[in-house]
C-alpha positions as CSV (number, residue, x, y, z in Angstrom):
1,X,-6.8,61.3,-4.6
2,X,-3.5,63.1,-3.6
3,X,-0.4,63.2,-5.8
4,X,1.2,60.8,-3.4
5,X,-1.7,58.3,-3.8
6,X,-1.5,58.6,-7.6
7,X,2.2,57.9,-7.6
8,X,1.7,54.9,-5.3
9,X,-0.9,53.5,-7.6
10,X,1.5,53.9,-10.6
11,X,4.2,52.1,-8.6
12,X,1.8,49.2,-7.8
13,X,1.2,48.8,-11.5
14,X,5.0,48.7,-12.2
15,X,5.5,52.3,-13.5
16,X,9.0,53.0,-12.2
17,X,8.8,56.7,-13.3
18,X,6.6,57.1,-10.3
19,X,9.5,56.1,-8.1
20,X,11.6,58.9,-9.5
21,X,8.9,61.3,-8.6
22,X,8.5,60.0,-5.1
23,X,12.2,60.2,-4.6
24,X,12.4,63.8,-5.8
25,X,9.4,64.6,-3.6
26,X,10.9,63.3,-0.4
27,X,14.7,62.9,-0.9
28,X,15.8,66.2,0.8
29,X,13.5,65.6,3.9
30,X,14.6,62.0,4.4
31,X,18.2,63.0,3.9
32,X,18.0,65.6,6.6
33,X,16.3,63.1,8.9
34,X,19.0,60.5,8.2
35,X,21.8,63.0,8.8
36,X,20.5,63.6,12.2
37,X,20.6,59.9,13.0
38,X,24.0,58.9,11.5
39,X,27.5,60.2,12.1
40,X,28.2,61.5,8.6
41,X,26.6,62.6,5.3
42,X,27.9,59.5,3.3
43,X,26.2,57.2,5.8
44,X,23.1,59.3,5.7
45,X,23.0,59.2,1.9
46,X,23.4,55.4,2.0
47,X,20.5,55.2,4.5
48,X,18.3,57.3,2.2
49,X,19.1,55.0,-0.7
50,X,18.4,52.0,1.4
51,X,15.2,53.6,2.7
52,X,13.8,54.0,-0.9
53,X,14.9,50.5,-1.9
54,X,13.1,49.0,1.2
55,X,10.1,51.2,0.5
56,X,9.7,49.8,-3.0
57,X,10.5,46.2,-1.9
58,X,7.9,46.3,0.9
59,X,5.4,48.6,-0.7
60,X,2.8,45.8,-0.5
61,X,3.0,46.0,3.3
62,X,2.0,49.6,3.3
63,X,-1.5,50.0,4.6
64,X,-3.2,53.1,3.4
65,X,-4.5,54.2,6.8
66,X,-2.1,57.1,7.1
67,X,0.1,59.4,5.1
68,X,2.8,57.7,3.0
69,X,5.2,60.3,4.3
70,X,4.9,58.8,7.8
71,X,5.5,55.3,6.5
72,X,8.6,56.6,4.7
73,X,10.0,58.2,7.8
74,X,9.4,55.0,9.7
75,X,11.3,53.0,7.1
76,X,14.1,55.7,7.3
77,X,14.2,55.4,11.1
78,X,14.4,51.6,11.0
79,X,17.1,51.8,8.4
80,X,19.2,54.2,10.5
81,X,18.9,51.9,13.5
82,X,20.0,49.0,11.3
83,X,23.0,50.9,10.1
84,X,23.9,51.9,13.6
85,X,23.7,48.3,14.8
86,X,25.9,47.2,11.9
87,X,28.6,49.8,12.8
88,X,28.2,49.5,16.6
89,X,28.4,53.2,17.0
90,X,26.5,55.4,19.4
91,X,23.7,57.6,18.0
92,X,24.7,61.2,17.9
93,X,23.0,64.4,16.8
94,X,25.6,66.4,14.9
95,X,27.0,69.7,16.2
96,X,26.2,71.4,12.9
97,X,22.9,73.0,12.1
98,X,22.5,71.0,8.9
99,X,19.6,68.9,10.4
100,X,17.8,72.1,11.6
101,X,18.5,74.3,8.6
102,X,14.9,75.3,8.1
103,X,13.8,75.7,11.7
104,X,15.6,78.5,13.5
105,X,16.8,81.8,12.2
106,X,18.4,83.6,15.1
107,X,22.2,82.9,15.1
108,X,22.7,83.8,18.7
109,X,20.2,81.2,20.0
110,X,20.9,78.3,17.5
111,X,23.8,76.8,19.5
112,X,21.8,77.1,22.7
113,X,18.9,75.4,21.1
114,X,21.0,72.5,19.8
115,X,22.6,72.1,23.2
116,X,19.1,72.0,24.7
117,X,18.0,69.4,22.2
118,X,21.0,67.2,23.0
119,X,20.1,67.4,26.7
120,X,16.6,66.1,26.2
121,X,15.8,62.4,26.6
122,X,15.9,60.5,23.3
123,X,12.1,60.1,23.1
124,X,11.5,63.8,23.6
125,X,14.4,64.8,21.2
126,X,13.0,62.7,18.4
127,X,9.5,64.2,18.8
128,X,10.9,67.8,18.8
129,X,12.9,67.0,15.7
130,X,10.1,65.5,13.8
131,X,7.6,68.2,14.8
132,X,9.7,71.3,14.2
133,X,12.4,70.3,11.7
134,X,10.1,68.2,9.5
135,X,6.7,69.9,10.3
136,X,5.0,66.5,10.9
137,X,1.6,66.3,12.7
138,X,1.2,64.6,16.0
139,X,-0.6,61.7,14.2
140,X,2.2,61.3,11.7
141,X,4.8,61.3,14.6
142,X,2.7,58.7,16.4
143,X,2.7,56.5,13.3
144,X,6.5,56.9,12.8
145,X,7.3,56.1,16.5
146,X,4.5,53.6,17.0
147,X,3.0,55.7,19.8
148,X,-0.5,56.9,20.7
149,X,-1.1,60.6,19.8
150,X,-1.6,61.5,23.4
151,X,1.8,60.1,24.3
152,X,3.3,62.2,21.5
153,X,1.5,65.3,22.8
154,X,2.6,64.7,26.4
155,X,6.2,64.1,25.5
156,X,6.2,67.2,23.3
157,X,4.7,69.3,26.1
158,X,7.3,67.9,28.6
159,X,10.2,68.6,26.2
160,X,9.0,72.2,25.5
161,X,8.5,72.8,29.2
162,X,12.0,71.6,30.0
163,X,13.5,73.6,27.2
164,X,11.6,76.8,28.3
165,X,12.9,76.3,31.9
166,X,16.5,75.9,30.7
167,X,16.4,78.8,28.3
168,X,15.0,81.2,30.9
169,X,17.5,79.9,33.5
170,X,20.2,80.9,31.0
171,X,18.6,84.4,30.5
172,X,17.2,83.7,27.0
173,X,13.5,84.4,26.7
174,X,11.6,81.3,25.4
175,X,9.8,83.5,22.8
176,X,13.0,84.2,20.9
177,X,13.0,80.7,19.3
């Protein structure tokens, strides 16, 4: 039984200290995810708080057939969409590197990389972000986006191929990132 499973069991039995542990375990990752799907940090923090509230509220709906982390990201994604709808704003990936802070170390290619990501279709952009910024598996991404694993794989391949072509067209070797 994983640490995650133990915490979920404790939560099912009403032990709210387990909630604090779950929040500390996933808060930073979910915040980065929400920052990339909202316009500002305050909205992202609100989305994270709402994500954890919804997770506890609907914990009985969680089916233990995948990782809890994937379930949490799915709740976060839905929460961000709900907040977007409420504010009637267009989804936007920020120009800052805050949402990609762990992924890419070469300063001279970071902005090129962000521009490439912005140019990708939304479906591909989301998969790239979940795979490389959050290090999720294809299966977890499929669960979050409600897609078959093969669809996730083909969209990832298509996105990487498109990015490679654009990078090389701009004179930046693909291997640099």
